[in-house]
C-alpha positions as CSV (number, residue, x, y, z in Angstrom):
1,M,0.0,0.0,0.0
2,T,1.4,3.4,-1.0
3,Q,1.9,5.8,1.9
4,A,0.2,9.2,1.5
5,P,2.8,12.0,1.8
6,S,0.5,14.0,4.1
7,A,-0.1,11.3,6.6
8,P,1.7,12.1,9.9
9,R,3.6,9.7,12.1
10,L,2.5,8.7,15.6
11,P,2.8,11.7,18.0
12,V,5.3,10.9,20.8
13,E,6.7,14.1,22.1
14,R,5.7,14.9,25.7
15,T,5.9,18.3,27.4
16,D,5.0,16.9,30.8
17,P,6.0,13.6,32.4
18,F,2.4,12.7,33.2
19,D,0.5,14.0,30.1
20,P,0.1,12.3,26.7
21,P,1.6,14.1,23.7
22,K,-0.4,17.3,23.1
23,R,-1.2,16.3,19.6
24,I,-3.2,13.3,20.8
25,G,-5.6,15.6,22.5
26,E,-5.8,17.9,19.6
27,L,-6.7,15.1,17.2
28,R,-9.3,13.7,19.6
29,E,-11.1,17.0,19.4
30,T,-10.9,17.5,15.6
31,E,-10.3,14.1,14.0
32,P,-10.6,11.2,16.4
33,L,-10.1,8.8,13.5
34,S,-7.1,10.2,11.6
35,R,-4.7,8.9,9.0
36,L,-1.4,7.5,10.3
37,S,1.8,6.5,8.5
38,F,3.9,3.6,9.8
39,P,7.7,3.2,9.5
40,D,7.3,0.3,7.1
41,G,5.3,2.4,4.6
42,H,1.8,1.2,5.7
43,L,-1.0,3.7,5.7
44,G,-3.4,3.1,8.6
45,W,-5.3,5.0,11.3
46,L,-4.9,6.6,14.7
47,V,-7.9,6.4,17.1
48,T,-7.9,8.9,19.9
49,S,-11.5,9.0,21.4
50,Y,-12.9,6.8,24.1
51,A,-16.0,5.8,22.3
52,L,-14.2,4.6,19.1
53,T,-11.4,2.9,21.0
54,R,-13.9,0.9,23.2
55,Q,-16.0,0.1,20.1
56,I,-13.1,-1.3,18.1
57,L,-11.7,-3.3,21.1
58,A,-15.1,-5.2,21.3
59,D,-15.6,-5.6,17.5
60,P,-14.5,-9.0,16.1
61,R,-14.0,-7.4,12.7
62,F,-10.8,-6.0,14.0
63,S,-8.0,-8.5,14.6
64,S,-5.2,-8.9,17.1
65,R,-3.3,-11.4,14.9
66,Q,0.4,-10.7,14.9
67,E,1.0,-11.3,11.2
68,L,-1.6,-8.6,10.3
69,R,0.0,-5.9,12.6
70,H,2.2,-2.9,11.7
71,F,4.2,-1.2,14.4
72,P,3.9,2.6,14.7
73,L,7.5,3.1,15.8
74,D,10.8,1.8,14.7
75,H,11.7,-1.3,16.7
76,P,13.8,-4.4,15.9
77,L,10.8,-6.7,16.1
78,A,8.8,-4.6,13.6
79,R,11.3,-3.9,10.9
80,E,10.2,-6.8,8.7
81,P,6.8,-8.6,8.2
82,Q,5.7,-10.4,11.3
83,P,5.1,-14.2,11.2
84,P,2.0,-15.6,12.9
85,A,2.2,-15.7,16.7
86,R,4.1,-18.6,18.1
87,P,2.0,-21.4,19.8
88,G,0.9,-20.1,23.3
89,M,1.3,-16.4,22.5
90,F,-2.5,-16.0,22.7
91,I,-2.7,-12.2,22.9
92,R,-1.7,-12.1,19.3
93,M,-4.4,-14.5,18.2
94,D,-8.1,-14.3,17.5
95,G,-11.1,-16.6,17.9
96,E,-10.7,-20.1,19.1
97,D,-7.0,-20.0,18.9
98,H,-7.0,-17.2,21.5
99,G,-9.9,-18.7,23.5
100,H,-8.3,-22.1,23.9
101,Y,-5.2,-20.7,25.6
102,R,-7.1,-18.1,27.6
103,R,-9.5,-20.6,29.0
104,L,-6.6,-22.6,30.4
105,L,-5.5,-19.5,32.4
106,T,-8.8,-17.9,33.4
107,G,-9.2,-20.0,36.5
108,Q,-5.8,-19.0,37.7
109,F,-6.6,-15.3,37.8
110,T,-10.1,-15.1,39.4
111,V,-10.8,-12.2,41.8
112,R,-11.2,-14.8,44.6
113,R,-7.8,-16.3,44.0
114,M,-6.1,-13.0,43.7
115,R,-7.6,-11.9,47.1
116,A,-6.4,-15.2,48.6
117,L,-2.9,-14.2,47.5
118,E,-3.0,-10.9,49.5
119,P,-0.9,-12.3,52.5
120,L,1.8,-13.4,50.2
121,V,1.8,-10.1,48.3
122,Q,1.9,-8.2,51.5
123,E,4.9,-10.2,52.7
124,I,6.8,-9.4,49.6
125,I,5.9,-5.7,49.9
126,D,7.0,-5.6,53.5
127,S,10.3,-7.2,52.6
128,A,10.9,-4.7,49.8
129,L,10.1,-1.8,52.1
130,D,12.7,-3.2,54.5
131,D,15.2,-3.1,51.7
132,L,14.2,0.4,50.7
133,E,14.7,1.6,54.3
134,A,18.0,-0.2,54.6
135,A,19.2,1.6,51.5
136,G,18.6,4.9,53.3
137,P,17.2,8.3,52.2
138,G,18.2,9.0,48.6
139,A,17.5,5.4,47.6
140,D,16.0,4.5,44.2
141,L,12.4,3.5,44.8
142,V,12.3,1.6,41.4
143,K,15.3,-0.6,42.3
144,H,14.3,-1.3,45.8
145,F,10.5,-1.4,45.6
146,A,8.6,-0.8,42.4
147,L,10.5,-3.5,40.4
148,P,11.1,-6.2,42.9
149,V,7.5,-6.4,44.2
150,P,5.7,-7.5,41.0
151,S,8.8,-9.5,39.9
152,L,8.8,-11.6,43.0
153,V,5.0,-12.0,42.9
154,I,5.0,-13.3,39.4
155,C,8.0,-15.5,40.3
156,E,5.9,-17.1,43.1
157,L,2.9,-17.5,40.8
158,L,4.7,-19.1,38.0
159,G,7.2,-21.1,40.1
160,V,10.3,-19.2,38.8
161,P,13.2,-19.3,41.3
162,A,13.4,-15.8,42.9
163,A,17.2,-15.9,42.4
164,D,16.6,-15.8,38.6
165,R,14.5,-12.6,38.6
166,S,17.4,-10.3,37.7
167,K,18.0,-12.3,34.6
168,F,14.4,-12.0,33.2
169,Q,14.3,-8.4,34.3
170,R,17.3,-7.6,32.2
171,D,16.2,-9.6,29.2
172,S,12.6,-8.2,29.3
173,A,14.0,-4.6,29.5
174,T,16.1,-5.3,26.4
175,I,13.0,-6.4,24.5
176,M,11.0,-3.4,25.7
177,R,13.6,-0.8,24.7
178,L,12.9,1.0,21.5
179,D,16.6,1.7,21.0
180,S,17.7,-1.9,21.4
181,G,19.6,-3.4,18.4
182,G,18.0,-6.3,16.5
183,E,20.7,-8.7,17.6
184,E,20.2,-7.6,21.2
185,V,16.5,-8.2,21.1
186,W,16.7,-11.7,19.5
187,A,19.5,-12.6,21.9
188,A,17.3,-11.6,24.9
189,L,14.3,-13.5,23.5
190,G,16.5,-16.6,23.0
191,S,17.9,-16.3,26.5
192,L,14.5,-16.1,28.1
193,T,13.1,-18.9,25.9
194,A,16.0,-21.2,26.9
195,F,15.7,-20.3,30.6
196,L,11.9,-21.1,30.5
197,G,12.5,-24.3,28.5
198,E,14.7,-25.6,31.3
199,L,12.0,-24.6,33.9
200,V,9.3,-26.4,32.0
201,A,11.4,-29.5,31.7
202,A,12.0,-29.4,35.5
203,K,8.2,-29.1,36.2
204,R,7.4,-31.9,33.8
205,A,9.8,-34.1,35.8
206,E,8.6,-33.0,39.2
207,P,5.1,-31.3,39.3
208,T,4.8,-28.1,41.4
209,D,1.8,-26.2,42.8
210,D,2.0,-23.1,40.8
211,I,0.6,-21.7,37.5
212,L,3.2,-23.2,35.3
213,G,3.1,-26.5,37.1
214,G,-0.7,-26.5,36.8
215,L,-0.5,-25.9,33.1
216,C,2.0,-28.7,32.7
217,A,-0.5,-31.0,34.6
218,T,-3.4,-30.3,32.2
219,G,-1.7,-32.4,29.5
220,E,-3.1,-30.1,26.8
221,L,0.0,-28.1,26.1
222,D,3.3,-29.1,24.6
223,D,6.7,-27.6,25.7
224,E,6.7,-24.9,23.1
225,E,3.2,-23.7,24.1
226,L,4.2,-23.7,27.8
227,V,7.4,-21.8,27.2
228,N,5.6,-19.1,25.2
229,M,2.7,-18.7,27.7
230,A,5.2,-18.5,30.5
231,L,7.3,-15.9,28.6
232,L,4.1,-13.8,28.0
233,L,3.0,-13.9,31.6
234,L,6.5,-13.3,33.0
235,V,7.2,-10.2,30.9
236,A,3.7,-8.7,31.1
237,G,3.4,-9.7,34.8
238,H,6.1,-7.5,36.0
239,E,6.8,-4.7,33.4
240,T,3.3,-3.1,33.7
241,T,2.8,-3.2,37.4
242,A,6.4,-2.2,38.2
243,N,6.0,0.9,36.0
244,M,2.7,1.8,37.6
245,L,4.2,1.6,41.0
246,G,7.1,3.8,40.1
247,L,5.2,6.4,38.0
248,G,2.2,6.3,40.3
249,T,4.4,7.1,43.3
250,F,6.0,9.9,41.3
251,A,2.6,11.3,40.5
252,L,1.4,11.2,44.2
253,L,4.7,12.9,45.4
254,T,4.2,15.7,42.9
255,H,0.5,16.2,43.7
256,P,0.5,16.5,47.5
257,E,-3.1,17.5,47.7
258,E,-4.1,14.1,46.1
259,R,-1.7,12.2,48.3
260,E,-3.4,13.8,51.4
261,K,-6.8,12.6,50.2
262,F,-5.3,9.1,49.7
263,T,-3.7,8.9,53.1
264,A,-6.7,10.4,54.8
265,G,-8.7,7.2,54.8
266,P,-8.3,3.5,53.8
267,G,-11.6,3.6,51.8
268,V,-10.0,5.7,49.1
269,V,-7.2,3.3,48.0
270,N,-9.2,1.5,45.4
271,G,-10.2,4.8,43.8
272,V,-6.5,5.9,43.9
273,V,-5.5,2.8,41.9
274,E,-8.2,3.2,39.3
275,E,-7.5,6.9,38.8
276,L,-3.8,6.4,38.5
277,L,-4.4,3.7,35.9
278,R,-6.6,6.1,34.0
279,W,-4.5,9.2,34.3
280,L,-1.1,7.7,33.6
281,S,-2.1,5.2,30.9
282,I,1.4,3.6,30.7
283,I,0.7,1.7,27.4
284,Q,2.0,4.8,25.8
285,Y,1.9,3.8,22.1
286,G,-1.5,2.2,22.1
287,A,-3.1,-1.1,21.3
288,T,-3.1,-2.4,17.7
289,R,-6.0,-3.8,15.7
290,T,-6.3,-4.6,11.9
291,A,-9.5,-4.5,10.0
292,L,-10.5,-7.9,8.6
293,E,-13.1,-6.4,6.3
294,D,-14.2,-2.9,5.1
295,V,-15.8,-1.2,8.1
296,E,-17.4,2.2,8.5
297,L,-16.4,4.0,11.7
298,D,-17.8,7.4,12.6
299,G,-18.7,8.0,9.0
300,V,-15.2,7.1,7.7
301,Q,-14.4,4.0,5.6
302,V,-11.7,1.8,7.0
303,S,-10.6,-0.8,4.5
304,A,-9.7,-4.4,5.1
305,G,-6.0,-4.8,5.9
306,E,-5.6,-1.3,7.4
307,C,-4.0,-1.2,10.8
308,L,-5.3,1.0,13.6
309,I,-3.4,2.3,16.6
310,L,-5.8,2.8,19.5
311,S,-4.5,5.5,21.8
312,V,-5.3,4.4,25.3
313,Q,-3.9,7.7,26.5
314,G,-6.3,9.6,24.3
315,A,-9.3,7.5,25.3
316,N,-8.6,7.8,29.0
317,R,-8.3,11.6,28.8
318,D,-11.5,12.0,26.7
319,P,-13.7,14.7,28.2
320,E,-16.7,13.0,26.6
321,R,-16.2,10.2,29.1
322,F,-14.4,11.7,32.1
323,T,-15.0,15.2,33.6
324,D,-11.8,17.3,33.7
325,P,-9.8,14.3,32.4
326,D,-6.4,16.1,32.6
327,V,-6.8,16.6,36.3
328,L,-5.6,13.9,38.7
329,D,-8.4,13.4,41.2
330,V,-8.1,10.3,43.4
331,T,-11.7,10.7,44.6
332,R,-13.3,10.5,41.2
333,S,-14.9,7.3,39.8
334,A,-12.5,6.2,37.1
335,Q,-14.3,3.0,36.4
336,G,-14.5,2.2,32.8
337,H,-11.0,3.3,31.9
338,L,-9.3,1.3,29.2
339,S,-5.9,0.8,30.7
340,F,-6.6,-3.0,30.9
341,G,-8.2,-3.0,27.5
342,H,-11.8,-4.1,26.7
343,G,-13.5,-7.1,25.1
344,I,-12.2,-10.6,24.8
345,H,-8.5,-9.5,25.0
346,Q,-9.0,-7.5,28.3
347,C,-5.9,-8.0,30.5
348,L,-6.1,-11.4,32.2
349,G,-3.9,-10.3,35.1
350,Q,-5.8,-7.1,35.9
351,Q,-7.0,-8.3,39.3
352,L,-3.5,-9.3,40.4
353,A,-2.2,-5.9,39.3
354,R,-5.0,-4.2,41.3
355,V,-4.1,-6.3,44.5
356,E,-0.4,-5.4,44.1
357,M,-1.0,-1.7,43.6
358,R,-3.6,-1.4,46.3
359,L,-1.4,-3.0,48.9
360,A,1.9,-1.4,47.7
361,Y,0.7,2.2,47.6
362,A,-1.0,1.9,51.0
363,S,2.0,0.2,52.6
364,L,4.5,2.6,51.1
365,F,2.9,5.7,52.5
366,R,2.0,4.1,55.8
367,R,5.7,3.0,56.3
368,F,7.1,6.3,55.0
369,P,4.6,9.1,55.8
370,T,7.2,11.8,55.0
371,L,8.2,10.3,51.7
372,R,9.4,12.9,49.2
373,L,11.5,13.2,46.0
374,A,15.2,13.4,46.6
375,V,15.7,15.3,43.4
376,E,13.8,17.9,41.4
377,P,10.9,16.5,39.4
378,E,12.5,17.4,36.1
379,Q,15.5,15.3,37.1
380,V,13.5,12.1,37.2
381,P,14.4,10.1,34.1
382,T,11.2,8.9,32.3
383,R,10.9,5.9,30.0
384,T,10.1,7.6,26.7
385,N,12.5,5.1,25.1
386,M,10.4,2.0,26.2
387,L,7.2,0.4,25.0
388,I,5.8,0.7,28.6
389,Y,6.0,4.2,30.1
390,G,7.2,4.9,33.6
391,V,10.4,6.1,35.3
392,H,13.8,4.5,35.0
393,E,14.7,5.7,38.5
394,L,12.9,7.5,41.4
395,P,15.3,8.8,44.1
396,V,13.3,9.3,47.3
397,A,14.0,10.5,50.9
398,W,11.9,10.5,54.1
């Protein structure tokens, strides 16, 4: 498909660490379904409104299949046509292929089971807070708290030895970096795959009471499927929550009036989590869908094969859905935000993420009521070079 010269690239420039690129909001007001050019020459669409984003996420005429996707930014994994998703990588599948794998995992992530995990999650949080305190004022909250908490939780759930977490953290960070070289990315993927292959073999030989052990016991999955499902859960299970903990703490420390509302009463904590999820929208480059047939959206014709980037940032800041959406207000009802997606591909681990964030934010500010930034806000390095937004470091004192 020939690229139209006038089609812009995806807006990425931020002027504020917490706000989406200004152009996202401008397009939402004037042209919520706008033409978008991709680095590989494809001509597709950018969706910036809440209503359209939610509609497309729930419409089976738009596909998540990997081989139909085009990536909006230059990245080693997107510089050539993509093959179909590997067995077990169900988030890049549609229909029964997706449903088969998802059903095997659904029972592992129920609200009831996630609540039953709260004592374990709290134990991990308390240990991380001990480490943060031992590191002393000026310590990096990402290193000592935001990253280890979800990493250790997903290790426990999957049955990954905690001693190996630094390895998968390093490899997943390489995969998520936009400035990684192609050889680096493929080496990191190969390293993780080999590591998980050994883990699956061990669990085949000696069954364990964890998610990966349970998947092995079903007898429905071969080793390749198990490795790829574990890879997906391992990377997604710590990257997103870790960045929400780091960036969310940064937001509360720079908005003291909202932090005071949060610490004023325990009943507010659930609202804090939902509002931070909405306001921060760390999936900074959006979700991807491809039209399987010609579809009319908002009076505009989208042709079969055209790729759409759904701006979660734009949708979650849409004034048609949220009053004063650019304002952080931890007492608002942010229910209905799209940070976990919508429809059949809605995030499987969202209840686990909520448990981790609810306990982590409350425990952090209870343990360190005088927590503050140890540097000026503009000195905090943000993750604009990563697929998942957040902060690379967050020096704090108390």
